[in-house]
N, C-alpha and C positions, 0 to 999 in steps of 0.2 A: 690480412697482412699489415705490417707497421709502414707507418709513412716514410721514414727513410730507407726502407727497402725497396719501395716502389719508386723513390727518388734515385737509388742506386740502378735498378734494373735499366731504368734510361739513360742514365749515366753509361753504363757497360754497352750498351748496345750502340748510343752516339759513337764511342769511342771505337767501333769497328769499323774500319776504313771499307765501306761498301761503295765507293765510286764507279756507279756505271759497270758493277761486277761484286764478286766476292760475297754475294749474298748469302752462301753457302754457310759463311762463320756466322752470321745473323741468324740463320736456320738452326743451326746446331746448338747456340745459344737459348733459344728459346724453347727449342726441344727439351733440353736438360732441365730449365727451370719449369717445365710442365712435367716432366718425369718425377721430379721432386716433391712434387705436389699429387703424384696418382696419376695423371691423365698420359694417355697415348699422343702419338702423334707421327705423321708420315711425312715422307719428300717425295717430289716429284721433280726428277732432275733436268735443267735446261738444257746445262752444258756444263763444262768442267768448272768448280766451284761456284756453281749457281744453281740452287735446288729453291724450289716453291715448297712451302711448309702447310700441311693441311692439319688441324685439330678440332675434334668435335666431341662434345659431351651432350646428353641428355635422353630422352627417348627415341632409342632407335625405330622403333616401331610406327612412329608418329609420322605422317606426312606432310607436317609443318616443320619448317627449316627457316632459321634466320640465319644470314651469313652476314660475318663479321670480316673485312678485308682490308688490307693496307701493304702497301709495297715496303722491300728491305734496301732497296738501291737509293742512293743520293748523288747529287749532281757534283762535280769538282768544286772544291773549297776556291778556286782561282788562286791569287796570290795571297799565300797564307801569313806574308808580313803585314799585309792591309788587315788584318784580322787584331784585335784587341788582344785575344788569347789565342790559343791553340785550337784551331777547329774542330780537332780529334780528341780533344782532352776537354772535354765538358766541366763549365766553371759556373757559380752560380753567384751572381750578383745582383745585390738589389729586387731579389723574388723571382729572377729569370736564368734560365738553365741557357747559356750560350753554346753553341756547337754547329757543325754542319749536320744537318739532319733533325736537329732538335724540333723543329717547326714541320718539317715536310719530310718524312712524315712520322718517324721514330716515336714521338710522343703518342700520336693515335694509336699506333701498332702496339706499343708497351701497354697503354689503358687497356685498350681491347683485352690482350692475352691477361692482364691483371684482373679484369671483371670477369675472365671466365673460371680465373683460379679461385677466387673469391667464392663465385656461385657454386663452383665444385663444393667447395669447403663446407659451404651453409647447406650443403644440401638442396638447393634449391629444385621445386618441383618443377618440372617443364613437361607441357603436353606439346613436346615437339624437341626439334636438336637445335642447338647453339654452335655453327660451325665457323673456325677460323681459318681465312683463306690469305696465307702472307705470300706476295709474290716478288719475283724478280723483274729486272727490266723495265720497269714504268717509266721510269725518266727517259728513255730511248726507245720508244716503239710500244710499250706496253705488252712486252713479249711473254712473261709470266701468264697474266691474264688469257692471253690469246691461246696459249698452251691448255690452260687448265679448261677454258671454255672449250676445245675440241675434243678434248679428253673427257668432256660430261661431269666434269666438278661443281656445275652450277646448275645442272639438268633437274635437279628437284629444288633447288632453291626457292622459298616463296616471297622472300623480302629480302634485301639486301643494305647494309650501313657500309659504306667507306669512310676511311676516319680521317681522311686528306684534312688539312687546316682551314676548316671554316672558322673557327672561334663561335663566338657568340654574334657575331654581323648577320648569319642568315644560316637557313639550312638550305642546302644546294638539291634541287629536284632536275635540273636541267643544264646540260652544258653544250657548246657549240663543237661541232667535228673540227678536225684538221686534216689537212693534205699537206705532206710536204713532197716538192715537186722537183725536177731537173730538165731543163731543155738543153739539148747539144745542137750544135750546127758544126756541120763539117765542110769546109771550103778547099782551096788548093793554095800552097805557097807561091810567091811570086817576088821578084824584086819591085820595093814600092815604087820605083820609077817606070816601071812597066806593070800597071796595076791591071792591065787586059789579058796578061796572061794567068792570071791567077782566077780566084774565087774569095770573096773577102767574108769568112764566117762570122766576122762581127756584124758587117751590116744585115746579112739575113737573120742574125739573130736578133737584132735592133727592130728587124719587122715584126717578128713576134711577141717582143717587148711592147712596141707600141701598139699592136693590133689586141693583144691581150686586156693591156690597160683599159682600152676603147671597151672590149668587150664584158668586162668584168666592175667597170666603175661607171658606166653610162648611165647605169640605172643602178637604183637603192632597192637592196632587197632586206627586207627586215623582219623580226619575230617579235611578237608584244613582250615576249619573256626575255630572251635571248640578245634582242637588239640587232644590229646590222652584219648581213654578210661582209667578210675582209678579205680582201686580195692584195698581197704583198709579194714583189720580187726582192729578197735581202741579201743577194750574192751574185755576182757577175765575175767572171774573168773571160781571157781571150789572148790571142795573139803570141809571138816567141819573141820577136827583137822590132826595135821601133821602125827597122828599113824594110821590112817583110810585111807582104800582106799577109793577115794570120789564115791560116788552114785549119783552126780549130776555135771554138769558144763557146761557153756554155752560161747560162743561169740558174738561179736556184730562187725558190720561194717559198712562202708558207699561206694556206689558204684556212681560213675560219668559216665554216659552213653553219647553215641552219637549217630545219627539218624542211622550210619551203623552199631550198634552195641547196640540195643537198651534193653529197659527194659524188653518188654517181650522175647527175647531171652536168656538174661542174667538168668532171674528167671527159664526159661528152663531149662537150663545148670546146674543151683544149684539144681533144685530138680531132676533130673538124677543122679548127684552126690549123693544126699542124698537117693535115691532108692536103687541104687548101692551098697553103703557102708550100707547100710542096710538089705541086702543079706547076710552078715556074720553073724556067730553067734553070740548071745548076743549083737549085736550093736542095738541102740534104737535111733536115731538122727531125730530133727525134725527141721523144718524150717518155720520162719514166718516173713513176709514182713508187715514193720513196717510202711513204708514209700515208696510211688512209684509213684514218679514225672516224666512225660516223658521231652524229650529233646524236645526244640523249636528251630524252624530254620523257620523264617518268611523270607518274600519279601527285598531282598538288597535294591531293586530300587523300593519300593511300593511308593506310593503318599504323605503319610505321613511319610516315611523316606526321600524323596527329599524334602518335606518341611520343616521337622525338620532342616536339614542342610543348607536350602536358609536363612530360617528365623533366625537362629545361625549366619551366616555369616553375615548377615545384622545388627542383633542387637549388635554382642560383637564382629565383625570382627573376626572370629576364624572359621578356617575350620575343621570340627569335620568329623573322619573316621566312617564308619559302622564297628563295630565289633562285635565278639563272646566272652564269658565269661563262667567260670565253672559255678559259682555259678545259683541256680534256683531262680525263682520269682513265683507271681500269673499267670505269663503267661503260666504256666505248666497245669493249671486247666482250664485258662478261652478259653486256644485254643481246649479244647472238647468239644465247642460248638455246635451246629446244623450245624453252617457253618463255613467255614474257614474265616479269616479276618486277614490282616497284622497287626503285633504289634511290637512297638519298646519302648524299657525301656530308659528313658532320663530323668534326673532330678536335680536337685542341689545335691554337693555333693564332696567328694573326699574317700580316703582310710581308713577312722577311724571308718567305722559300727563297732560294737561290740568293740570297745576298749577303755580303759579308758580314759577321755578326747576327747572324742568324739567332733566334731563341725562342723559346716559349717560356709563358708565365707557369712557375711550377703550380701556381693553386688551379690554373685551369685545367693542366694534367690531371691533377689530382681529382677534380669536381669530375672529370668527363669519366673517370674509373667508375664514379658512382652512378652518373647517367647513365652509360651503357649496360651496368648492372640491372638497374630499373628499367630500362628501355627493354631488354631481352625476358624478364620475367614478367612484363607486361604484356609483350607479343606473345609471349609462349605460355600465358594463364591457362 
């Protein structure tokens, strides 16, 4: 495939406004691209206009399966007036392509798709299968990865590469888990001049706030790769008007977990704290878990990790370390499959995901096509 066609493919999918939805249009674009090159694909519907895409090439009789994966959704561009150019009309300036999703992570997805097409056209001999899994809803709950895992699409995978934007700073083999939670406090309205007639929901919520901070911040829990466990309350609301005792209050927060202080343990401790506080007269606190993504710690010296390092060294002459990160990925769902397999996160990009003037270096994007191709042929040799 010519260089300009590869660049145009990325421009085309960045121009598709798949902000927290509408992934079907991206899936259909890629499906037509694969069909043009003689490769079949299939859709798995998540919701209206939200389809996952699955593509496979290689020897269907082999038990060795390398999965490439990337998500098709992007986050909001925010105030588009803050951008130097329209975030959904990608522009190339000084060797960088600007636009929402260029970095996170349509460049990784496009590079994987093009790598598969070129390998098919080169009649690459595989002792196995190469499967592309393009997901919906990664940014808002890893929805597609969860669905695909439950429906068995990773049950036979032996290694996985997720094309999130790592650049050449590091090949990720571990990341923290993530919990989004909400605590609601129910009280009773009264006039502020007669508080004894009401129940102050904010006071009770504040008790949880203080106790939870003490519980989760009094000790440091750390992992040698991923660093410290993190607990944060990020949103608080409550009350109806200034001269009324509030009958309702709530807080929301995000927790980043590590293998030694994991999601199950943290949720158990939060429920115990809620139960303890609710023993007090007039307290009515409830906890809801709105996202529960486990931490991932794969094999640092797995075959696919070693291959990625070796191929990158050969292709771009860079020694890339194996690292862990705080952010979660679709790996948190894919690793819940029936059997364990090593996973790495390695794709074109930088530190501009979710930012104004997000971009990807065009050379990095194009180089990753060749890196993915050699990774696949080496792993499936």
